[in-house]
N, CA, C and O of each residue as an XYZ file, in Angstrom:
324
protein
N     177.877    217.204     88.961
C     178.274    217.569     90.395
C     179.549    216.880     90.805
O     179.815    215.712     90.524
N     180.315    217.701     91.494
C     181.546    217.178     92.102
C     181.208    216.439     93.315
O     180.134    216.586     93.897
N     182.184    215.598     93.712
C     182.047    214.734     94.984
C     181.760    215.653     96.222
O     180.944    215.352     97.093
N     182.495    216.783     96.219
C     182.356    217.713     97.395
C     181.020    218.305     97.444
O     180.495    218.526     98.535
N     180.430    218.578     96.340
C     179.062    219.176     96.381
C     178.042    218.083     96.750
O     177.068    218.341     97.457
N     178.278    216.910     96.275
C     177.290    215.753     96.723
C     177.407    215.555     98.160
O     176.381    215.460     98.834
N     178.627    215.479     98.724
C     178.795    215.239    100.120
C     178.170    216.463    100.951
O     177.546    216.216    101.984
N     178.321    217.665    100.542
C     177.708    218.724    101.227
C     176.243    218.705    101.181
O     175.578    219.004    102.173
N     175.724    218.368    100.081
C     174.221    218.197     99.912
C     173.661    217.104    100.848
O     172.623    217.246    101.495
N     174.478    215.947    100.863
C     174.008    214.801    101.809
C     174.111    215.179    103.230
O     173.248    214.826    104.034
N     175.074    215.843    103.549
C     175.376    216.319    104.991
C     174.277    217.338    105.403
O     173.801    217.290    106.537
N     173.865    218.270    104.481
C     172.799    219.215    104.814
C     171.535    218.472    104.962
O     170.817    218.721    105.931
N     171.209    217.617    104.126
C     169.906    216.871    104.235
C     169.847    216.018    105.414
O     168.758    215.871    105.968
N     170.938    215.409    105.888
C     170.923    214.642    107.093
C     170.816    215.556    108.272
O     170.141    215.228    109.248
N     171.463    216.698    108.215
C     171.539    217.603    109.440
C     170.085    218.162    109.577
O     169.636    218.242    110.720
N     169.283    218.567    108.501
C     167.983    219.079    108.644
C     166.980    218.029    109.017
O     165.939    218.395    109.563
N     167.193    216.748    108.773
C     166.236    215.738    109.124
C     166.763    214.948    110.330
O     166.263    213.862    110.621
N     167.718    215.459    110.996
C     168.275    214.663    112.207
C     167.206    214.324    113.180
O     167.274    213.260    113.795
N     166.169    215.200    113.373
C     165.115    214.883    114.387
C     164.316    213.612    114.043
O     163.833    212.888    114.913
N     164.204    213.380    112.683
C     163.486    212.200    112.263
C     164.178    210.885    112.718
O     163.543    209.878    113.030
N     165.403    210.970    112.727
C     166.249    209.743    113.141
C     166.553    209.574    114.582
O     166.782    208.456    115.044
N     166.563    210.617    115.286
C     166.914    210.554    116.692
C     165.703    209.897    117.518
O     164.531    210.079    117.187
N     166.042    209.207    118.491
C     165.121    208.715    119.386
C     164.909    209.823    120.430
O     165.407    210.943    120.312
N     164.119    209.429    121.484
C     163.831    210.311    122.513
C     165.136    210.876    123.057
O     166.131    210.153    123.025
N     165.216    212.132    123.563
C     166.382    212.808    124.065
C     166.503    212.300    125.500
O     165.521    212.137    126.224
N     167.737    212.064    125.862
C     168.125    211.685    127.179
C     168.207    212.918    128.006
O     168.862    213.859    127.558
N     167.603    213.028    129.193
C     167.796    214.220    130.054
C     169.133    214.309    130.454
O     169.681    213.295    130.884
N     169.818    215.500    130.369
C     171.214    215.703    130.904
C     171.213    215.814    132.473
O     170.342    216.400    133.117
N     172.250    215.203    132.971
C     172.423    215.472    134.383
C     173.920    215.697    134.615
O     174.754    215.096    133.937
N     174.259    216.574    135.586
C     175.507    216.994    135.843
C     176.484    215.871    136.005
O     176.225    214.931    136.756
N     177.667    215.944    135.283
C     178.690    214.947    135.290
C     178.426    213.813    134.266
O     179.171    212.840    134.152
N     177.334    214.010    133.548
C     177.181    213.012    132.479
C     178.287    212.985    131.340
O     178.675    214.019    130.798
N     178.747    211.764    131.030
C     179.887    211.633    130.088
C     179.234    211.692    128.655
O     178.537    210.766    128.240
N     179.494    212.834    127.918
C     179.021    212.882    126.522
C     180.180    212.651    125.488
O     181.245    213.266    125.543
N     179.887    211.753    124.589
C     180.823    211.378    123.648
C     180.445    212.115    122.379
O     179.897    211.462    121.490
N     180.679    213.403    122.202
C     180.234    214.134    120.940
C     181.375    214.302    119.988
O     182.382    214.944    120.285
N     181.181    213.663    118.749
C     182.126    213.751    117.647
C     181.515    214.774    116.736
O     182.332    215.466    116.128
N     180.259    215.008    116.521
C     179.725    216.037    115.617
C     178.454    216.481    116.079
O     177.577    215.681    116.403
N     178.310    217.726    116.126
C     176.969    218.306    116.520
C     176.097    218.478    115.216
O     176.503    219.115    114.244
N     174.905    217.879    115.270
C     173.938    217.850    114.227
C     173.000    219.073    114.248
O     172.811    219.782    113.259
N     172.426    219.266    115.455
C     171.476    220.355    115.658
C     171.315    220.690    117.056
O     171.497    219.857    117.944
N     170.955    221.972    117.290
C     170.525    222.403    118.653
C     169.174    223.045    118.510
O     169.065    224.076    117.846
N     168.128    222.483    119.103
C     166.747    223.006    119.013
C     166.365    223.551    120.345
O     166.615    222.881    121.347
N     165.765    224.739    120.444
C     165.297    225.373    121.614
C     163.856    225.555    121.493
O     163.344    225.776    120.396
N     163.153    225.470    122.607
C     161.697    225.768    122.722
C     161.547    227.173    123.318
O     162.229    227.526    124.280
N     160.669    227.946    122.748
C     160.365    229.221    123.355
C     159.743    229.070    124.798
O     158.879    228.221    125.022
N     160.194    229.886    125.717
C     159.692    229.915    127.040
C     159.036    231.178    127.339
O     159.300    232.187    126.685
N     158.138    231.179    128.355
C     157.609    232.517    128.773
C     158.650    233.269    129.506
O     159.607    232.682    130.011
N     158.489    234.591    129.583
C     159.547    235.487    130.082
C     159.829    235.131    131.509
O     158.898    234.965    132.296
N     161.097    235.006    131.876
C     161.550    234.742    133.123
C     161.639    233.223    133.541
O     162.060    232.892    134.649
N     161.229    232.346    132.615
C     161.331    230.937    132.814
C     162.402    230.223    131.886
O     162.691    230.621    130.758
N     162.926    229.167    132.482
C     163.942    228.474    131.666
C     163.277    227.697    130.530
O     162.146    227.234    130.672
N     163.972    227.555    129.415
C     163.438    226.806    128.349
C     164.146    225.470    128.167
O     165.212    225.260    128.745
N     163.598    224.592    127.403
C     164.276    223.270    127.128
C     164.934    223.350    125.751
O     164.429    223.906    124.776
N     165.987    222.800    125.778
C     166.839    222.608    124.524
C     167.183    221.139    124.276
O     167.274    220.357    125.223
N     167.370    220.767    123.045
C     167.769    219.466    122.756
C     169.015    219.586    121.777
O     168.993    220.290    120.767
N     170.012    218.889    122.149
C     171.216    218.756    121.329
C     171.355    217.336    120.707
O     171.546    216.314    121.366
N     171.233    217.403    119.332
C     171.284    216.204    118.585
C     172.788    216.101    118.055
O     173.313    217.073    117.511
N     173.435    214.943    118.223
C     174.774    214.740    117.904
C     175.098    213.279    117.515
O     174.341    212.351    117.798
N     176.321    213.116    116.819
C     176.845    211.810    116.592
C     178.045    211.607    117.523
O     178.910    212.456    117.737
N     177.988    210.289    118.089
C     179.115    209.976    119.012
C     180.278    209.369    118.083
O     180.174    209.224    116.865
N     181.372    209.046    118.837
C     182.483    208.629    118.138
C     182.310    207.264    117.271
O     183.100    206.962    116.377
N     181.301    206.556    117.599
C     181.043    205.344    116.849
C     179.978    205.582    115.764
O     179.536    204.611    115.151
N     179.542    206.832    115.496
C     178.631    207.183    114.442
C     177.177    207.085    114.759
O     176.298    207.270    113.917
N     176.948    206.770    116.076
C     175.414    206.598    116.424
C     174.821    208.056    116.699
O     175.484    208.881    117.328
N     173.595    208.331    116.221
C     172.873    209.458    116.389
C     172.266    209.562    117.796
O     171.442    208.715    118.141
N     172.581    210.433    118.529
C     172.118    210.568    119.889
C     171.514    211.986    120.102
O     171.712    212.900    119.301
N     170.756    212.115    121.244
C     170.074    213.411    121.549
C     170.089    213.463    123.113
O     169.876    212.465    123.802
N     170.368    214.742    123.635
C     170.358    214.992    125.034
C     169.585    216.308    125.124
O     169.767    217.226    124.325
N     168.661    216.358    126.195
C     167.939    217.570    126.456
C     168.330    218.195    127.758
O     168.653    217.471    128.700
N     168.320    219.480    127.863
C     168.724    220.225    129.064
C     167.881    221.544    129.186
O     167.196    221.994    128.268
N     168.010    222.102    130.411
C     167.247    223.368    130.698
C     168.325    224.478    130.262
O     169.521    224.383    130.540
N     167.761    225.528    129.555
C     168.534    226.567    129.202
C     167.973    227.837    129.823
O     166.830    228.202    129.549
N     168.734    228.497    130.629
C     168.175    229.660    131.340
C     167.982    230.780    130.466
O     168.739    230.954    129.512
N     166.964    231.606    130.734
C     166.696    232.718    129.798
C     167.728    233.949    130.265
O     168.211    234.041    131.394
N     167.948    234.819    129.228
C     168.829    235.773    129.624
C     167.966    237.141    129.556
O     167.243    237.388    128.591
N     168.099    237.962    130.606
C     167.384    239.141    130.718
C     167.978    240.237    129.830
O     169.172    240.522    129.917
N     167.186    240.830    129.011
C     167.716    241.956    128.178
C     167.556    243.295    128.677
O     168.071    244.253    128.099
N     166.811    243.417    129.808
C     166.535    244.742    130.357
C     166.910    244.810    131.809
O     166.059    245.029    132.671
N     168.156    244.627    132.079
C     168.662    244.650    133.515
C     169.176    246.068    133.785
O     169.792    246.704    132.930
N     168.899    246.533    135.001
C     169.369    247.860    135.428
C     170.572    247.646    136.366
O     171.148    248.614    136.861
């Protein structure tokens, strides 16, 4: 295996298991200073029709720390007249 293939496999493994390393997600508030160097994953929870769902953004900051922030994600209506 070449170095690039090994690096790609390690990155994929880390990205898919990011939730195992992240601590509790910090709830996002307007104006919050986010230091996002690399997005690892965005996970959304299904919501009932007409309600906002929760999403969690897992990322690495500029110092390499794995962090997570949760936020409300509005639903989009697919049947508007």
